[in-house]
N, C-alpha and C positions, 0 to 999 in steps of 0.2 A: 433445320429438319431436312435430315436425308431421307430421301424418298430410291429405295435401290430400284433401279433396272431393268428386269428381266430383259433377257436378248432376246429378238424374237426367233423361233424355230423356225429353218432353214427350210425353204420345201422342200422335197425330195425331187432329186436328180431324175431322169432320166439317161438310159446309154445312148453316148453322143451314136450318130448310125453307122460311123464307120469301125464304131467298138462291136455293134450288132453282127454287118458282115464279116468280121476278121471270126466271132464265133459261131456263125453259119459255115463259115467258112474250114477254119478248125473240125468243127463236128461232120464234114465233107459234103456240103450243101454250098448251093452260091442262092441267091434272089433269083432267077432264071430257073435254076431246077426245081425250089421246090415249087414255084408257079406251074411249071410242063407236072410236074411229078401228081399236084394236085388237080388236073386237069383246067387249069385258068387258057381262055383265048386268048392273051397278054400276056408274055415272058416276062411283064413289067409291073407286072397288077398286084401283087403281093409289096412292093414298092412303097404302094403308097402306106400302106401303115407304116411308115416310118416314117412318116411327115405330119401323119393326121390322124389321130384316132378309130380305128376300126379293128371294133374286136375277135370280129374271125381271123382274120390276117395276122391280129395281135396270137394269138391260140395257134398256126400254124409256125411261124416262124418260133417262135417263146418253144415249141415240143419239137424240132428242127432241132435246135439247141438243148432242149432236154430241163431246163427251167419253166419258171410258173413266167405269164405274162407281165405281173405283178411287180416280179424283180427287174424286168427290163424296164420300162413306162411305170414307174411308181407315181408319177406325178400326174398320170390317167387314172389310175386304179382308187385313187381320194376319195373318201365322200361328195366331193364335187360329182363324179362319174362313178356311177355303178351300173354292171354290168347286168346285159337283159335276165329277169328271171323265166323259170320254168314256169311254163301254161299253168295254169289251175284245173287240177281234175277234177274238181266240181263242174266246170261250163263244160268240160269236155263235149255232156252232151245234150247241151246247146247249140254248141258251135257243131257236131258233126253228127248231122241227126241218123244218120246209119248204123251207128253205136248201138249197143246193146243194152248201156244204160238206156239210154233215148228210148230202147222199143220199151222193156220193161218200164217205162216211166207211162207212156201211153196204155200200155194190158190195161 
């Protein structure tokens, strides 16, 4: 009984931090310049996105390079890591009592 064993799929590899920094430099940016450009108080803030998941920082870095964050960090954008969902429009009146929807419901 020969049971064929299928090889496991390799986990998607994130870009190496040096590759990300090199791509930023090629696009005319550095992590420091990008952080200052986006008005962060600390110029080293965006470096955190290289080491751990931080969707906002990932989006800023990816936009500077000109690609999607999931291309740079595919392991972070698998089924286990979901992006924050947009607010549900049906809850806007409940969350914001000054909205027109809430006033029309109260009238």
